[in-house]
Backbone of each chain as nested JSON, in Angstrom:
{
  "chains": [
    {"id": "A", "residues": [
      {"number": 1, "name": "MET", "atoms": {"N": [11.601, -22.878, 0.311], "CA": [12.507, -22.256, -0.635], "C": [13.629, -23.164, -1.067]}},
      {"number": 2, "name": "ASP", "atoms": {"N": [13.854, -24.311, -0.299], "CA": [14.913, -25.237, -0.601], "C": [14.655, -25.895, -1.957]}},
      {"number": 3, "name": "SER", "atoms": {"N": [13.422, -26.24, -2.248], "CA": [13.099, -26.913, -3.528], "C": [13.439, -26.035, -4.681]}},
      {"number": 4, "name": "LEU", "atoms": {"N": [13.551, -24.76, -4.515], "CA": [13.885, -23.848, -5.642], "C": [15.235, -23.978, -6.088]}},
      {"number": 5, "name": "SER", "atoms": {"N": [16.161, -24.398, -5.157], "CA": [17.517, -24.422, -5.517], "C": [17.908, -25.78, -6.209]}},
      {"number": 6, "name": "THR", "atoms": {"N": [16.917, -26.664, -6.295], "CA": [17.314, -27.917, -6.895], "C": [16.756, -28.04, -8.348]}},
      {"number": 7, "name": "GLY", "atoms": {"N": [17.492, -27.433, -9.171], "CA": [17.283, -27.554, -10.631], "C": [16.026, -26.764, -11.111]}},
      {"number": 8, "name": "SER", "atoms": {"N": [15.633, -27.067, -12.322], "CA": [14.533, -26.343, -12.942], "C": [13.197, -26.938, -12.646]}},
      {"number": 9, "name": "LEU", "atoms": {"N": [12.235, -26.138, -12.746], "CA": [10.764, -26.581, -12.429], "C": [10.064, -26.862, -13.772]}},
      {"number": 10, "name": "SER", "atoms": {"N": [9.19, -27.824, -13.649], "CA": [8.421, -28.079, -14.85], "C": [7.418, -26.941, -15.068]}},
      {"number": 11, "name": "GLY", "atoms": {"N": [6.75, -26.898, -16.223], "CA": [5.846, -25.843, -16.521], "C": [4.703, -25.823, -15.507]}},
      {"number": 12, "name": "ALA", "atoms": {"N": [4.184, -27.027, -15.158], "CA": [3.034, -27.075, -14.199], "C": [3.485, -26.651, -12.781]}},
      {"number": 13, "name": "GLN", "atoms": {"N": [4.711, -27.017, -12.439], "CA": [5.212, -26.587, -11.143], "C": [5.381, -25.118, -11.045]}},
      {"number": 14, "name": "LYS", "atoms": {"N": [5.862, -24.525, -12.118], "CA": [6.042, -23.141, -12.218], "C": [4.704, -22.36, -12.036]}},
      {"number": 15, "name": "GLU", "atoms": {"N": [3.791, -22.879, -12.817], "CA": [2.363, -22.372, -12.773], "C": [1.861, -22.336, -11.308]}},
      {"number": 16, "name": "GLU", "atoms": {"N": [2.07, -23.506, -10.647], "CA": [1.632, -23.635, -9.324], "C": [2.302, -22.668, -8.323]}},
      {"number": 17, "name": "LEU", "atoms": {"N": [3.66, -22.508, -8.577], "CA": [4.415, -21.649, -7.721], "C": [3.904, -20.186, -7.852]}},
      {"number": 18, "name": "MET", "atoms": {"N": [3.676, -19.795, -9.136], "CA": [3.206, -18.437, -9.39], "C": [1.838, -18.191, -8.728]}},
      {"number": 19, "name": "ASP", "atoms": {"N": [0.936, -19.176, -8.868], "CA": [-0.414, -19.032, -8.232], "C": [-0.23, -18.866, -6.67]}},
      {"number": 20, "name": "GLN", "atoms": {"N": [0.705, -19.697, -6.147], "CA": [0.857, -19.636, -4.67], "C": [1.404, -18.236, -4.251]}},
      {"number": 21, "name": "VAL", "atoms": {"N": [2.391, -17.791, -5.063], "CA": [2.903, -16.421, -4.728], "C": [1.733, -15.39, -4.737]}},
      {"number": 22, "name": "LYS", "atoms": {"N": [0.975, -15.393, -5.854], "CA": [-0.131, -14.465, -5.893], "C": [-1.117, -14.547, -4.812]}},
      {"number": 23, "name": "GLN", "atoms": {"N": [-1.413, -15.781, -4.41], "CA": [-2.351, -15.995, -3.363], "C": [-1.826, -15.454, -2.054]}},
      {"number": 24, "name": "GLN", "atoms": {"N": [-0.566, -15.731, -1.757], "CA": [0.036, -15.259, -0.515], "C": [0.056, -13.718, -0.437]}},
      {"number": 25, "name": "ILE", "atoms": {"N": [0.331, -13.139, -1.555], "CA": [0.326, -11.685, -1.549], "C": [-1.054, -11.117, -1.382]}},
      {"number": 26, "name": "ALA", "atoms": {"N": [-2.035, -11.796, -2.004], "CA": [-3.405, -11.357, -1.844], "C": [-3.848, -11.445, -0.397]}},
      {"number": 27, "name": "ILE", "atoms": {"N": [-3.429, -12.54, 0.244], "CA": [-3.849, -12.736, 1.635], "C": [-3.176, -11.716, 2.489]}},
      {"number": 28, "name": "ALA", "atoms": {"N": [-1.884, -11.414, 2.288], "CA": [-1.199, -10.398, 3.069], "C": [-1.818, -9.041, 2.899]}},
      {"number": 29, "name": "ASN", "atoms": {"N": [-2.257, -8.727, 1.669], "CA": [-2.914, -7.469, 1.432], "C": [-4.181, -7.367, 2.162]}},
      {"number": 30, "name": "ALA", "atoms": {"N": [-4.984, -8.378, 2.093], "CA": [-6.299, -8.412, 2.824], "C": [-6.065, -8.234, 4.344]}},
      {"number": 31, "name": "GLN", "atoms": {"N": [-5.07, -8.945, 4.802], "CA": [-4.763, -8.854, 6.226], "C": [-4.357, -7.434, 6.649]}},
      {"number": 32, "name": "GLU", "atoms": {"N": [-3.562, -6.866, 5.817], "CA": [-3.091, -5.453, 6.115], "C": [-4.34, -4.557, 6.136]}},
      {"number": 33, "name": "LEU", "atoms": {"N": [-5.167, -4.629, 5.161], "CA": [-6.393, -3.881, 5.073], "C": [-7.289, -4.088, 6.264]}},
      {"number": 34, "name": "LEU", "atoms": {"N": [-7.464, -5.343, 6.644], "CA": [-8.292, -5.619, 7.878], "C": [-7.779, -5.016, 9.116]}},
      {"number": 35, "name": "THR", "atoms": {"N": [-6.444, -5.189, 9.323], "CA": [-5.825, -4.63, 10.533], "C": [-6.016, -3.155, 10.568]}},
      {"number": 36, "name": "LYS", "atoms": {"N": [-5.688, -2.462, 9.456], "CA": [-5.83, -0.957, 9.365], "C": [-7.263, -0.504, 9.607]}},
      {"number": 37, "name": "MET", "atoms": {"N": [-8.179, -1.163, 8.961], "CA": [-9.61, -0.794, 9.066], "C": [-10.083, -0.962, 10.495]}},
      {"number": 38, "name": "SER", "atoms": {"N": [-9.718, -2.114, 11.135], "CA": [-10.129, -2.286, 12.507], "C": [-9.667, -1.263, 13.459]}},
      {"number": 39, "name": "GLU", "atoms": {"N": [-8.403, -0.93, 13.265], "CA": [-7.733, 0.08, 14.118], "C": [-8.348, 1.44, 13.876]}},
      {"number": 40, "name": "LYS", "atoms": {"N": [-8.545, 1.891, 12.59], "CA": [-9.102, 3.222, 12.27], "C": [-10.519, 3.314, 12.68]}},
      {"number": 41, "name": "CYS", "atoms": {"N": [-11.282, 2.305, 12.411], "CA": [-12.727, 2.344, 12.634], "C": [-13.022, 2.168, 14.137]}},
      {"number": 42, "name": "PHE", "atoms": {"N": [-12.202, 1.437, 14.851], "CA": [-12.431, 1.422, 16.296], "C": [-12.143, 2.807, 16.888]}},
      {"number": 43, "name": "LYS", "atoms": {"N": [-11.141, 3.452, 16.407], "CA": [-10.813, 4.808, 16.921], "C": [-11.973, 5.75, 16.627]}},
      {"number": 44, "name": "LYS", "atoms": {"N": [-12.523, 5.677, 15.447], "CA": [-13.6, 6.623, 15.097], "C": [-14.867, 6.363, 15.768]}},
      {"number": 45, "name": "CYS", "atoms": {"N": [-15.232, 5.089, 15.899], "CA": [-16.53, 4.771, 16.264], "C": [-16.857, 4.363, 17.76]}},
      {"number": 46, "name": "ILE", "atoms": {"N": [-15.739, 3.896, 18.431], "CA": [-15.957, 3.435, 19.754], "C": [-15.321, 4.488, 20.748]}},
      {"number": 47, "name": "ASN", "atoms": {"N": [-16.143, 5.302, 21.298], "CA": [-15.667, 6.344, 22.174], "C": [-15.374, 5.756, 23.592]}},
      {"number": 48, "name": "LYS", "atoms": {"N": [-16.456, 5.213, 24.078], "CA": [-16.328, 4.469, 25.396], "C": [-16.757, 3.104, 25.249]}},
      {"number": 49, "name": "PRO", "atoms": {"N": [-15.807, 2.13, 25.28], "CA": [-16.192, 0.714, 25.04], "C": [-17.124, 0.276, 26.139]}},
      {"number": 50, "name": "GLY", "atoms": {"N": [-18.314, -0.194, 25.782], "CA": [-19.256, -0.642, 26.699], "C": [-19.282, -2.179, 26.815]}},
      {"number": 51, "name": "THR", "atoms": {"N": [-20.359, -2.784, 27.324], "CA": [-20.353, -4.193, 27.524], "C": [-20.664, -4.942, 26.197]}},
      {"number": 52, "name": "ALA", "atoms": {"N": [-21.236, -4.186, 25.232], "CA": [-21.415, -4.737, 23.935], "C": [-21.367, -3.673, 22.938]}},
      {"number": 53, "name": "LEU", "atoms": {"N": [-21.262, -4.053, 21.643], "CA": [-21.29, -3.053, 20.603], "C": [-22.829, -2.653, 20.392]}},
      {"number": 54, "name": "ASP", "atoms": {"N": [-23.128, -1.356, 20.604], "CA": [-24.544, -1.077, 20.411], "C": [-24.821, -0.774, 18.956]}},
      {"number": 55, "name": "ASN", "atoms": {"N": [-26.116, -0.511, 18.726], "CA": [-26.565, -0.376, 17.287], "C": [-25.84, 0.719, 16.555]}},
      {"number": 56, "name": "SER", "atoms": {"N": [-25.735, 1.868, 17.186], "CA": [-25.135, 3.029, 16.475], "C": [-23.616, 2.721, 16.204]}},
      {"number": 57, "name": "GLU", "atoms": {"N": [-23.025, 2.095, 17.17], "CA": [-21.571, 1.707, 16.98], "C": [-21.406, 0.787, 15.739]}},
      {"number": 58, "name": "GLN", "atoms": {"N": [-22.295, -0.177, 15.687], "CA": [-22.294, -1.104, 14.543], "C": [-22.459, -0.414, 13.259]}},
      {"number": 59, "name": "LYS", "atoms": {"N": [-23.457, 0.502, 13.181], "CA": [-23.764, 1.309, 12.013], "C": [-22.527, 2.085, 11.626]}},
      {"number": 60, "name": "CYS", "atoms": {"N": [-21.875, 2.755, 12.641], "CA": [-20.723, 3.538, 12.385], "C": [-19.563, 2.727, 11.789]}},
      {"number": 61, "name": "ILE", "atoms": {"N": [-19.442, 1.506, 12.357], "CA": [-18.357, 0.639, 11.854], "C": [-18.586, 0.278, 10.409]}},
      {"number": 62, "name": "ALA", "atoms": {"N": [-19.789, -0.091, 10.069], "CA": [-20.156, -0.437, 8.67], "C": [-19.835, 0.689, 7.751]}},
      {"number": 63, "name": "MET", "atoms": {"N": [-20.285, 1.911, 8.121], "CA": [-20.089, 3.091, 7.318], "C": [-18.554, 3.374, 7.199]}},
      {"number": 64, "name": "CYS", "atoms": {"N": [-17.828, 3.335, 8.379], "CA": [-16.435, 3.632, 8.314], "C": [-15.69, 2.632, 7.422]}},
      {"number": 65, "name": "MET", "atoms": {"N": [-16.04, 1.369, 7.427], "CA": [-15.385, 0.411, 6.525], "C": [-15.557, 0.799, 5.098]}},
      {"number": 66, "name": "ASP", "atoms": {"N": [-16.812, 1.155, 4.729], "CA": [-17.065, 1.554, 3.349], "C": [-16.304, 2.764, 2.916]}},
      {"number": 67, "name": "ARG", "atoms": {"N": [-16.224, 3.744, 3.834], "CA": [-15.511, 4.96, 3.548], "C": [-13.976, 4.685, 3.512]}},
      {"number": 68, "name": "TYR", "atoms": {"N": [-13.491, 3.767, 4.402], "CA": [-12.03, 3.419, 4.299], "C": [-11.734, 2.813, 2.938]}},
      {"number": 69, "name": "MET", "atoms": {"N": [-12.595, 1.985, 2.44], "CA": [-12.399, 1.437, 1.096], "C": [-12.398, 2.512, -0.005]}},
      {"number": 70, "name": "ASP", "atoms": {"N": [-13.425, 3.441, 0.145], "CA": [-13.447, 4.546, -0.827], "C": [-12.156, 5.335, -0.784]}},
      {"number": 71, "name": "SER", "atoms": {"N": [-11.685, 5.624, 0.407], "CA": [-10.498, 6.395, 0.577], "C": [-9.296, 5.605, -0.033]}},
      {"number": 72, "name": "TRP", "atoms": {"N": [-9.206, 4.357, 0.25], "CA": [-8.119, 3.465, -0.263], "C": [-8.113, 3.553, -1.739]}},
      {"number": 73, "name": "ASN", "atoms": {"N": [-9.294, 3.434, -2.402], "CA": [-9.372, 3.451, -3.883], "C": [-8.995, 4.777, -4.396]}},
      {"number": 74, "name": "LEU", "atoms": {"N": [-9.439, 5.832, -3.794], "CA": [-9.1, 7.172, -4.214], "C": [-7.563, 7.496, -4.121]}},
      {"number": 75, "name": "VAL", "atoms": {"N": [-7.002, 6.99, -3.006], "CA": [-5.539, 7.173, -2.832], "C": [-4.814, 6.356, -3.84]}},
      {"number": 76, "name": "SER", "atoms": {"N": [-5.321, 5.195, -4.172], "CA": [-4.664, 4.308, -5.166], "C": [-4.688, 4.98, -6.57]}},
      {"number": 77, "name": "ARG", "atoms": {"N": [-5.879, 5.528, -6.901], "CA": [-5.919, 6.224, -8.252], "C": [-5.083, 7.414, -8.31]}},
      {"number": 78, "name": "THR", "atoms": {"N": [-5.032, 8.204, -7.187], "CA": [-4.204, 9.384, -7.164], "C": [-2.716, 8.997, -7.373]}},
      {"number": 79, "name": "TYR", "atoms": {"N": [-2.322, 8.007, -6.542], "CA": [-0.932, 7.563, -6.61], "C": [-0.525, 7.005, -7.958]}},
      {"number": 80, "name": "SER", "atoms": {"N": [-1.413, 6.237, -8.594], "CA": [-1.001, 5.73, -9.872], "C": [-0.988, 6.789, -10.983]}},
      {"number": 81, "name": "SER", "atoms": {"N": [-1.872, 7.788, -10.858], "CA": [-1.769, 8.823, -11.986], "C": [-0.541, 9.671, -11.656]}},
      {"number": 82, "name": "ARG", "atoms": {"N": [-0.135, 9.825, -10.451], "CA": [1.052, 10.616, -10.143], "C": [2.283, 9.921, -10.716]}},
      {"number": 83, "name": "ILE", "atoms": {"N": [2.297, 8.558, -10.542], "CA": [3.434, 7.798, -11.05], "C": [3.479, 7.911, -12.489]}},
      {"number": 84, "name": "GLN", "atoms": {"N": [2.316, 7.896, -13.143], "CA": [2.246, 8.021, -14.602], "C": [2.723, 9.382, -15.077]}},
      {"number": 85, "name": "ARG", "atoms": {"N": [2.37, 10.369, -14.374], "CA": [2.796, 11.759, -14.689], "C": [4.321, 11.903, -14.551]}},
      {"number": 86, "name": "GLU", "atoms": {"N": [4.853, 11.32, -13.411], "CA": [6.295, 11.472, -13.196], "C": [7.037, 10.745, -14.251]}},
      {"number": 87, "name": "ARG", "atoms": {"N": [6.509, 9.585, -14.721], "CA": [7.164, 8.798, -15.783], "C": [7.175, 9.62, -17.084]}},
      {"number": 88, "name": "ASN", "atoms": {"N": [6.124, 10.299, -17.396], "CA": [6.006, 11.103, -18.562], "C": [6.989, 12.242, -18.614]}},
      {"number": 89, "name": "ASN", "atoms": {"N": [7.286, 12.746, -17.371], "CA": [8.223, 13.793, -17.252], "C": [9.666, 13.459, -17.345]}},
      {"number": 90, "name": "MET", "atoms": {"N": [9.936, 12.131, -17.301], "CA": [11.328, 11.713, -17.339], "C": [11.963, 11.724, -18.702]}}
    ]},
    {"id": "B", "residues": [
      {"number": 1, "name": "MET", "atoms": {"N": [14.785, -7.2, 1.661], "CA": [14.438, -8.066, 0.497], "C": [15.488, -9.054, 0.118]}},
      {"number": 2, "name": "THR", "atoms": {"N": [15.046, -10.258, -0.087], "CA": [15.98, -11.347, -0.514], "C": [16.42, -11.086, -1.945]}},
      {"number": 3, "name": "ASP", "atoms": {"N": [17.675, -11.34, -2.207], "CA": [18.148, -11.205, -3.572], "C": [17.751, -12.457, -4.345]}},
      {"number": 4, "name": "LEU", "atoms": {"N": [16.796, -12.166, -5.264], "CA": [16.165, -13.328, -5.937], "C": [17.183, -14.091, -6.812]}},
      {"number": 5, "name": "SER", "atoms": {"N": [18.262, -13.409, -7.21], "CA": [19.182, -14.133, -8.048], "C": [19.989, -15.241, -7.338]}},
      {"number": 6, "name": "ASP", "atoms": {"N": [19.813, -15.219, -5.955], "CA": [20.444, -16.321, -5.221], "C": [19.782, -17.664, -5.57]}},
      {"number": 7, "name": "PHE", "atoms": {"N": [18.609, -17.671, -5.957], "CA": [17.859, -18.908, -6.258], "C": [18.016, -19.237, -7.769]}},
      {"number": 8, "name": "SER", "atoms": {"N": [17.763, -20.5, -8.044], "CA": [17.793, -20.858, -9.394], "C": [16.702, -20.177, -10.217]}},
      {"number": 9, "name": "ALA", "atoms": {"N": [15.651, -19.703, -9.465], "CA": [14.567, -18.977, -10.088], "C": [15.214, -17.704, -10.777]}},
      {"number": 10, "name": "GLY", "atoms": {"N": [16.337, -17.303, -10.3], "CA": [16.998, -16.16, -10.879], "C": [17.484, -16.476, -12.318]}},
      {"number": 11, "name": "LYS", "atoms": {"N": [17.612, -17.817, -12.62], "CA": [18.08, -18.101, -13.992], "C": [16.901, -18.309, -14.927]}},
      {"number": 12, "name": "ASP", "atoms": {"N": [15.764, -18.447, -14.317], "CA": [14.566, -18.667, -15.157], "C": [13.94, -17.336, -15.391]}},
      {"number": 13, "name": "SER", "atoms": {"N": [13.984, -16.83, -16.63], "CA": [13.652, -15.449, -16.917], "C": [12.146, -15.237, -16.787]}},
      {"number": 14, "name": "GLU", "atoms": {"N": [11.397, -16.304, -17.084], "CA": [9.879, -16.097, -16.858], "C": [9.58, -15.887, -15.441]}},
      {"number": 15, "name": "LEU", "atoms": {"N": [10.179, -16.752, -14.574], "CA": [9.878, -16.616, -13.077], "C": [10.444, -15.336, -12.608]}},
      {"number": 16, "name": "GLN", "atoms": {"N": [11.595, -14.953, -13.135], "CA": [12.253, -13.702, -12.635], "C": [11.338, -12.451, -12.926]}},
      {"number": 17, "name": "ASP", "atoms": {"N": [10.845, -12.446, -14.251], "CA": [9.951, -11.381, -14.605], "C": [8.744, -11.333, -13.759]}},
      {"number": 18, "name": "PHE", "atoms": {"N": [8.175, -12.497, -13.599], "CA": [6.959, -12.636, -12.827], "C": [7.175, -12.124, -11.375]}},
      {"number": 19, "name": "LEU", "atoms": {"N": [8.269, -12.485, -10.724], "CA": [8.566, -12.105, -9.359], "C": [8.794, -10.56, -9.227]}},
      {"number": 20, "name": "LEU", "atoms": {"N": [9.49, -10.081, -10.302], "CA": [9.752, -8.624, -10.307], "C": [8.455, -7.88, -10.342]}},
      {"number": 21, "name": "VAL", "atoms": {"N": [7.534, -8.247, -11.274], "CA": [6.243, -7.598, -11.343], "C": [5.435, -7.702, -10.102]}},
      {"number": 22, "name": "GLU", "atoms": {"N": [5.467, -8.94, -9.5], "CA": [4.721, -9.036, -8.193], "C": [5.319, -8.214, -7.132]}},
      {"number": 23, "name": "LYS", "atoms": {"N": [6.581, -8.132, -7.104], "CA": [7.325, -7.415, -6.054], "C": [6.936, -5.885, -6.231]}},
      {"number": 24, "name": "GLN", "atoms": {"N": [6.916, -5.411, -7.454], "CA": [6.537, -4.049, -7.68], "C": [5.079, -3.731, -7.286]}},
      {"number": 25, "name": "LYS", "atoms": {"N": [4.229, -4.71, -7.663], "CA": [2.747, -4.638, -7.294], "C": [2.701, -4.534, -5.763]}},
      {"number": 26, "name": "ALA", "atoms": {"N": [3.434, -5.432, -5.08], "CA": [3.367, -5.411, -3.58], "C": [3.828, -4.154, -2.976]}},
      {"number": 27, "name": "GLN", "atoms": {"N": [4.941, -3.584, -3.61], "CA": [5.471, -2.284, -3.093], "C": [4.439, -1.135, -3.311]}},
      {"number": 28, "name": "PHE", "atoms": {"N": [3.828, -1.159, -4.444], "CA": [2.783, -0.207, -4.768], "C": [1.636, -0.304, -3.705]}},
      {"number": 29, "name": "HIS", "atoms": {"N": [1.177, -1.533, -3.428], "CA": [0.16, -1.631, -2.423], "C": [0.544, -1.232, -1.038]}},
      {"number": 30, "name": "ALA", "atoms": {"N": [1.779, -1.568, -0.707], "CA": [2.272, -1.2, 0.63], "C": [2.226, 0.335, 0.761]}},
      {"number": 31, "name": "GLN", "atoms": {"N": [2.642, 1.006, -0.301], "CA": [2.702, 2.49, -0.36], "C": [1.257, 3.029, -0.164]}},
      {"number": 32, "name": "ILE", "atoms": {"N": [0.298, 2.457, -0.849], "CA": [-1.047, 2.902, -0.72], "C": [-1.593, 2.701, 0.7]}},
      {"number": 33, "name": "HIS", "atoms": {"N": [-1.286, 1.51, 1.322], "CA": [-1.693, 1.336, 2.629], "C": [-1.17, 2.426, 3.578]}},
      {"number": 34, "name": "GLU", "atoms": {"N": [0.097, 2.783, 3.361], "CA": [0.799, 3.797, 4.226], "C": [0.171, 5.169, 3.94]}},
      {"number": 35, "name": "PHE", "atoms": {"N": [-0.04, 5.56, 2.749], "CA": [-0.698, 6.864, 2.377], "C": [-2.007, 6.926, 3.052]}},
      {"number": 36, "name": "ASN", "atoms": {"N": [-2.856, 5.864, 2.799], "CA": [-4.206, 5.831, 3.244], "C": [-4.268, 5.895, 4.806]}},
      {"number": 37, "name": "ASP", "atoms": {"N": [-3.23, 5.361, 5.449], "CA": [-3.221, 5.342, 6.906], "C": [-3.109, 6.799, 7.453]}},
      {"number": 38, "name": "PHE", "atoms": {"N": [-2.105, 7.528, 6.981], "CA": [-1.993, 8.939, 7.578], "C": [-2.887, 9.968, 6.879]}},
      {"number": 39, "name": "CYS", "atoms": {"N": [-3.278, 9.708, 5.622], "CA": [-4.151, 10.687, 4.992], "C": [-5.563, 10.541, 5.583]}},
      {"number": 40, "name": "TRP", "atoms": {"N": [-5.936, 9.337, 5.935], "CA": [-7.243, 9.139, 6.558], "C": [-7.285, 9.922, 7.855]}},
      {"number": 41, "name": "ASP", "atoms": {"N": [-6.198, 9.791, 8.655], "CA": [-6.224, 10.518, 9.932], "C": [-6.266, 12.028, 9.8]}},
      {"number": 42, "name": "LYS", "atoms": {"N": [-5.639, 12.55, 8.655], "CA": [-5.641, 13.989, 8.411], "C": [-6.951, 14.417, 7.878]}},
      {"number": 43, "name": "CYS", "atoms": {"N": [-7.57, 13.642, 7.014], "CA": [-8.701, 14.168, 6.248], "C": [-10.125, 13.728, 6.609]}},
      {"number": 44, "name": "VAL", "atoms": {"N": [-10.265, 12.585, 7.205], "CA": [-11.6, 12.026, 7.437], "C": [-11.99, 12.351, 8.899]}},
      {"number": 45, "name": "ASP", "atoms": {"N": [-13.104, 13.065, 9.061], "CA": [-13.543, 13.404, 10.353], "C": [-14.51, 12.291, 10.848]}},
      {"number": 46, "name": "LYS", "atoms": {"N": [-15.793, 12.451, 10.614], "CA": [-16.766, 11.412, 10.995], "C": [-17.149, 10.752, 9.678]}},
      {"number": 47, "name": "PRO", "atoms": {"N": [-16.945, 9.372, 9.568], "CA": [-17.368, 8.687, 8.396], "C": [-18.842, 8.81, 8.088]}},
      {"number": 48, "name": "GLY", "atoms": {"N": [-19.252, 9.389, 6.976], "CA": [-20.632, 9.592, 6.642], "C": [-21.103, 8.581, 5.575]}},
      {"number": 49, "name": "SER", "atoms": {"N": [-22.184, 8.896, 4.902], "CA": [-22.77, 8.0, 4.03], "C": [-21.946, 7.909, 2.679]}},
      {"number": 50, "name": "LYS", "atoms": {"N": [-21.178, 8.912, 2.448], "CA": [-20.176, 8.86, 1.355], "C": [-19.035, 9.847, 1.612]}},
      {"number": 51, "name": "LEU", "atoms": {"N": [-17.985, 9.758, 0.886], "CA": [-16.866, 10.763, 1.097], "C": [-17.359, 12.0, 0.475]}},
      {"number": 52, "name": "ASP", "atoms": {"N": [-17.323, 13.11, 1.235], "CA": [-17.779, 14.393, 0.571], "C": [-16.576, 14.923, -0.16]}},
      {"number": 53, "name": "SER", "atoms": {"N": [-16.904, 15.925, -1.023], "CA": [-15.882, 16.406, -2.025], "C": [-14.753, 17.084, -1.238]}},
      {"number": 54, "name": "ARG", "atoms": {"N": [-15.021, 17.658, -0.112], "CA": [-13.934, 18.307, 0.672], "C": [-12.917, 17.201, 1.107]}},
      {"number": 55, "name": "THR", "atoms": {"N": [-13.453, 16.094, 1.566], "CA": [-12.631, 15.064, 2.041], "C": [-11.844, 14.422, 0.891]}},
      {"number": 56, "name": "GLU", "atoms": {"N": [-12.532, 14.316, -0.252], "CA": [-11.792, 13.775, -1.391], "C": [-10.642, 14.681, -1.856]}},
      {"number": 57, "name": "THR", "atoms": {"N": [-10.953, 15.99, -1.891], "CA": [-9.826, 16.943, -2.272], "C": [-8.679, 16.782, -1.276]}},
      {"number": 58, "name": "CYS", "atoms": {"N": [-9.04, 16.71, -0.002], "CA": [-7.967, 16.591, 1.069], "C": [-7.185, 15.337, 0.809]}},
      {"number": 59, "name": "LEU", "atoms": {"N": [-7.843, 14.222, 0.505], "CA": [-7.149, 12.954, 0.309], "C": [-6.117, 13.019, -0.856]}},
      {"number": 60, "name": "THR", "atoms": {"N": [-6.687, 13.58, -1.968], "CA": [-5.735, 13.682, -3.196], "C": [-4.546, 14.61, -2.898]}},
      {"number": 61, "name": "ASN", "atoms": {"N": [-4.917, 15.733, -2.261], "CA": [-3.807, 16.711, -1.937], "C": [-2.823, 16.065, -0.96]}},
      {"number": 62, "name": "CYS", "atoms": {"N": [-3.337, 15.317, -0.041], "CA": [-2.432, 14.66, 0.978], "C": [-1.452, 13.778, 0.252]}},
      {"number": 63, "name": "VAL", "atoms": {"N": [-1.962, 13.003, -0.678], "CA": [-1.037, 12.05, -1.416], "C": [-0.045, 12.841, -2.296]}},
      {"number": 64, "name": "GLU", "atoms": {"N": [-0.566, 13.832, -3.06], "CA": [0.256, 14.598, -3.948], "C": [1.368, 15.362, -3.134]}},
      {"number": 65, "name": "ARG", "atoms": {"N": [0.922, 16.05, -2.089], "CA": [1.917, 16.828, -1.306], "C": [2.895, 15.968, -0.606]}},
      {"number": 66, "name": "PHE", "atoms": {"N": [2.528, 14.75, -0.147], "CA": [3.485, 13.873, 0.479], "C": [4.579, 13.486, -0.553]}},
      {"number": 67, "name": "ILE", "atoms": {"N": [4.148, 13.214, -1.753], "CA": [5.131, 12.791, -2.77], "C": [6.039, 14.03, -3.078]}},
      {"number": 68, "name": "ASP", "atoms": {"N": [5.395, 15.235, -3.187], "CA": [6.271, 16.451, -3.337], "C": [7.27, 16.536, -2.269]}},
      {"number": 69, "name": "VAL", "atoms": {"N": [6.858, 16.413, -1.039], "CA": [7.83, 16.482, 0.071], "C": [8.959, 15.48, -0.024]}},
      {"number": 70, "name": "SER", "atoms": {"N": [8.539, 14.253, -0.38], "CA": [9.646, 13.199, -0.441], "C": [10.589, 13.422, -1.566]}},
      {"number": 71, "name": "LEU", "atoms": {"N": [10.008, 14.045, -2.685], "CA": [10.957, 14.346, -3.8], "C": [11.873, 15.477, -3.394]}},
      {"number": 72, "name": "LEU", "atoms": {"N": [11.308, 16.501, -2.752], "CA": [12.011, 17.675, -2.404], "C": [13.16, 17.316, -1.44]}},
      {"number": 73, "name": "ILE", "atoms": {"N": [12.755, 16.403, -0.419], "CA": [13.762, 15.98, 0.534], "C": [14.851, 15.154, -0.145]}},
      {"number": 74, "name": "THR", "atoms": {"N": [14.433, 14.262, -1.019], "CA": [15.423, 13.444, -1.701], "C": [16.395, 14.276, -2.466]}},
      {"number": 75, "name": "ASN", "atoms": {"N": [15.923, 15.272, -3.262], "CA": [16.772, 16.162, -3.961], "C": [17.665, 16.965, -3.157]}},
      {"number": 76, "name": "ARG", "atoms": {"N": [17.15, 17.549, -2.091], "CA": [17.893, 18.313, -1.192], "C": [19.024, 17.571, -0.471]}},
      {"number": 77, "name": "PHE", "atoms": {"N": [18.574, 16.406, -0.115], "CA": [19.54, 15.499, 0.543], "C": [20.697, 15.134, -0.385]}},
      {"number": 78, "name": "ALA", "atoms": {"N": [20.401, 14.884, -1.629], "CA": [21.398, 14.626, -2.565], "C": [22.375, 15.79, -2.74]}},
      {"number": 79, "name": "GLN", "atoms": {"N": [21.855, 16.97, -2.747], "CA": [22.661, 18.136, -2.834], "C": [23.584, 18.257, -1.635]}},
      {"number": 80, "name": "MET", "atoms": {"N": [22.97, 17.979, -0.423], "CA": [23.806, 18.07, 0.782], "C": [24.992, 17.044, 0.723]}},
      {"number": 81, "name": "LEU", "atoms": {"N": [24.69, 15.88, 0.152], "CA": [25.753, 14.84, 0.03], "C": [26.867, 15.314, -0.939]}},
      {"number": 82, "name": "GLU", "atoms": {"N": [26.384, 15.953, -2.031], "CA": [27.295, 16.39, -2.997], "C": [28.293, 17.477, -2.457]}},
      {"number": 83, "name": "LYS", "atoms": {"N": [27.702, 18.33, -1.665], "CA": [28.6, 19.362, -0.988], "C": [29.423, 18.789, 0.017]}},
      {"number": 84, "name": "GLY", "atoms": {"N": [29.178, 17.534, 0.379], "CA": [30.0, 16.839, 1.349], "C": [29.693, 17.259, 2.725]}},
      {"number": 85, "name": "GLY", "atoms": {"N": [28.626, 18.055, 2.936], "CA": [28.287, 18.472, 4.297], "C": [27.106, 17.715, 4.822]}},
      {"number": 86, "name": "GLY", "atoms": {"N": [26.682, 18.15, 6.027], "CA": [25.418, 17.506, 6.588], "C": [25.634, 16.267, 7.442]}},
      {"number": 87, "name": "MET", "atoms": {"N": [26.532, 15.423, 7.036], "CA": [26.617, 14.146, 7.759], "C": [27.932, 14.029, 8.509]}},
      {"number": 88, "name": "HIS", "atoms": {"N": [28.089, 14.614, 9.647], "CA": [29.372, 14.421, 10.379], "C": [29.126, 14.008, 11.766]}}
    ]}
  ]
}
């Protein structure tokens, strides 16, 4: 952040900074999703942790991941249309 | 949240706009993660081969009602503050 306080950035530097910011945000987002998914799907699929993940557990995890994404997308659509509606009401 | 105007980026309107938009996007995403976190617990039983319509309805209702509740609480809280009561 120090470099930011030393005068103005060139166009290319600015471009690079913006890319970096976007990338960091995307990484943080993916990490959040991974953490949540692991936590939720572990809870749903692993009742008694054995010495290895068995076949049905692995299948359950795969299915759970897909459904978690479905759910995430549905929640996202619902939330954005609600924001849109609230905005129209203002 | 860091006050972005502390940096010289604050004087660069293009950067400022960019950061504002990215911040809003990040807040939007954080909110979805949170909604999905507790609505998943409320609505999804055993993950099947697809989300059934009952689960889908539950998820949309969960998001909508949570927003209703937070709006209701915000308004009521504002009223409480106006009356000068509630916080002693």
